[in-house]
C-alpha positions in Angstrom: 14.3 -5.5 25.1 11.0 -6.7 26.6 10.7 -10.1 28.3 7.6 -12.0 29.2 7.5 -14.5 32.0 4.5 -16.9 32.6 4.1 -19.4 35.4 2.9 -22.2 33.1 3.3 -23.3 29.5 1.7 -20.7 27.3 0.5 -21.7 23.9 0.1 -18.5 21.9 -1.5 -17.7 18.6 -0.2 -15.4 15.9 -2.8 -12.9 16.9 -1.5 -12.9 20.5 2.1 -12.4 19.2 0.9 -9.5 17.0 -0.8 -8.0 20.0 2.2 -8.4 22.2 4.5 -6.9 19.6 2.2 -3.9 19.2 2.1 -3.4 23.0 5.9 -3.6 23.1 6.2 -1.1 20.3 3.8 1.4 22.0 5.8 1.0 25.3 9.0 1.8 23.4 7.4 4.9 21.9 6.2 6.0 25.3 9.7 5.6 26.8 11.3 7.5 23.9 8.7 10.3 24.4 9.5 10.5 28.1 13.2 10.7 27.4 12.6 13.4 24.7 10.4 15.4 27.2 13.1 15.2 29.9 15.8 16.3 27.5 13.6 19.1 26.2 12.8 20.2 29.8 16.5 20.1 30.7 17.3 22.2 27.6 14.6 24.7 28.4 15.9 25.1 32.0 19.4 25.6 30.8 18.3 28.1 28.2 16.3 30.0 30.8 19.2 30.0 33.2 21.5 31.4 30.4 18.9 34.1 29.7 18.8 35.1 33.4 22.6 35.1 33.7 22.7 37.4 30.6 20.2 39.8 32.3 22.3 39.8 35.5 25.4 40.6 33.4 23.7 43.6 31.7 22.6 44.8 35.1 26.2 44.6 36.5 27.5 46.4 33.4 25.2 49.3 34.1 26.4 49.4 37.7 30.0 49.5 36.5 29.1 52.5 34.2 27.4 54.4 37.0 29.4 53.7 40.2 27.5 56.3 42.2 24.5 53.9 42.2 26.4 50.7 42.4 24.4 48.1 44.3 21.2 50.0 43.8 19.8 47.5 41.3 20.4 44.5 43.6 19.0 46.2 46.6 15.9 47.5 44.9 15.3 44.1 43.2 15.4 42.3 46.5 13.0 44.7 48.2 10.6 44.6 45.2 10.5 40.8 45.3 9.7 40.9 49.0 6.9 43.3 48.4 5.5 41.3 45.5 5.5 38.1 47.5 3.7 39.9 50.3 1.1 41.2 47.9 0.5 37.7 46.6 1.7 38.0 43.0 1.9 34.7 41.1 5.2 32.8 40.5 5.2 33.9 36.8 4.5 37.5 37.7 7.4 37.5 40.2 9.8 35.9 37.7 9.0 38.7 35.1 9.1 41.3 37.9 12.6 40.2 38.9 13.8 40.4 35.3 12.2 43.8 34.9 13.7 45.1 38.1 17.2 44.0 37.0 16.8 45.8 33.7 14.9 48.9 35.0 17.7 51.3 34.0 18.8 49.6 30.8 17.6 52.6 28.9 20.4 54.7 30.5 22.8 53.1 28.0 21.4 55.8 25.6 22.1 58.7 28.0 25.4 60.6 27.4 28.0 60.3 30.1 28.2 64.0 30.7 24.6 63.8 31.9 24.4 60.4 33.5 27.6 60.9 35.4 27.2 64.6 36.2 28.3 65.2 39.8 25.4 67.5 40.7 21.8 68.4 39.8 20.7 68.3 36.2 19.5 71.3 34.3 16.0 71.4 32.7 17.4 70.6 29.3 19.4 67.7 30.8 16.3 66.3 32.4 14.6 66.3 29.1 17.2 63.9 27.8 17.4 61.9 31.0 13.6 61.3 31.0 14.0 59.5 27.6 15.6 56.5 29.2 12.3 54.5 29.7 11.5 55.0 26.1 15.0 53.9 25.1 14.5 50.7 27.2 11.2 50.0 25.4 12.8 50.5 22.0 15.7 48.2 22.9 13.8 45.3 24.3 10.3 45.3 22.8 11.5 43.1 19.9 12.8 40.5 22.3 9.8 38.3 22.8 11.3 36.5 25.9 11.7 39.9 27.7 8.4 41.5 26.6 6.6 40.5 29.8 9.4 42.1 31.9 9.2 45.4 30.0 6.6 46.9 32.4 9.2 48.0 34.9 11.9 49.5 32.6 9.1 51.3 30.6 6.8 52.4 33.4 8.6 52.7 36.7 8.7 56.6 36.4 4.9 56.8 35.9 3.1 58.3 38.9 -0.3 57.5 40.4 -1.7 61.0 39.8 -0.7 60.9 36.1 2.2 63.4 36.3 5.0 60.8 35.6 6.7 59.9 32.4 7.1 58.9 29.6 3.4 58.4 28.9 1.6 60.1 31.8 -0.2 56.9 32.8 -2.5 57.3 35.8 -3.7 55.0 38.6 -4.2 51.4 37.6 -3.3 52.2 34.0 0.2 51.7 35.4 1.2 48.0 35.5 1.2 46.7 39.1 4.8 45.5 38.7 5.9 49.1 38.0 3.8 50.4 40.9 5.5 48.0 43.2 8.9 48.7 41.9 8.5 52.5 42.1 8.1 52.5 45.9 11.2 50.4 46.4 13.2 52.4 43.8 12.5 55.7 45.5 13.1 54.2 49.0 16.6 53.0 48.0 17.4 56.2 46.2 16.5 58.3 49.3 18.4 56.1 51.7 21.6 56.0 49.6 24.3 58.6 49.2 24.3 60.6 46.0 26.9 63.1 44.7 24.5 66.0 45.3 23.2 64.9 48.8 23.7 62.7 51.7 21.4 59.7 52.4 18.2 60.3 54.2 17.5 58.6 57.5 15.0 55.8 57.5 12.5 58.0 59.4 12.8 60.8 56.8 12.4 58.4 53.9 9.3 56.7 55.5 7.6 60.1 56.0 8.3 61.0 52.3 6.9 57.7 51.1 3.8 58.2 53.2 3.4 61.8 51.9 3.4 60.5 48.3 0.7 58.0 48.8 -2.0 58.8 46.2 0.3 61.2 44.5 3.4 59.4 43.3 2.5 55.9 44.6 -0.5 53.6 44.7 -1.9 53.9 48.2 -2.4 50.1 48.6 1.3 49.5 47.6 2.4 52.1 50.2 0.4 50.4 52.9 1.9 47.0 52.1 5.4 48.6 51.8 5.2 50.1 55.3 4.4 46.6 56.7 7.3 44.9 54.8 9.9 47.5 55.6 9.3 47.8 59.4 
């Protein structure tokens, strides 16, 4: 309903009435569009939240399968986000980075339990199989358009700055920056956590190793930023 108030008697023509009805109709359409937009925006938010909760659920399922690394994903994701914020990545980049970090080991679903859960070092043949997990991650998620921007970490976080990593042997800035950032945090958390085949390293030992791998395993600029964030 639209009411019009006028301070004095108003003699209106049919043209004026037609104009007023048109104006009222356009206002009604505008209000409907606003309501539709708000509903669409709310639905999009709820859908995004559901997607993210699903990703978190997958991540927790992986932790349950491999209890020796339980908590690793959460810790390394938190550290990677801090580093990304320090380096000035955009909001969209950070959102995709978080999703990729949570899913970084999703490809290990395809690794047999006798290898993934082996209480000791892997043989050369077992490593050949283990190193397939980034490719498994890509094969699993590449068809999911929503997750495609987050694939950089699951697919590329084992690539190395000097080109000796896997699965594709990418070198330097061929490696996506999200994967370069994540790689430092991933190795840091692995070194400072207990494993079945070794005790956790001290912070000092881990820092020296990270420094020694600058320009070899890691992007030197990322290492420089990491040392400022972690201290």
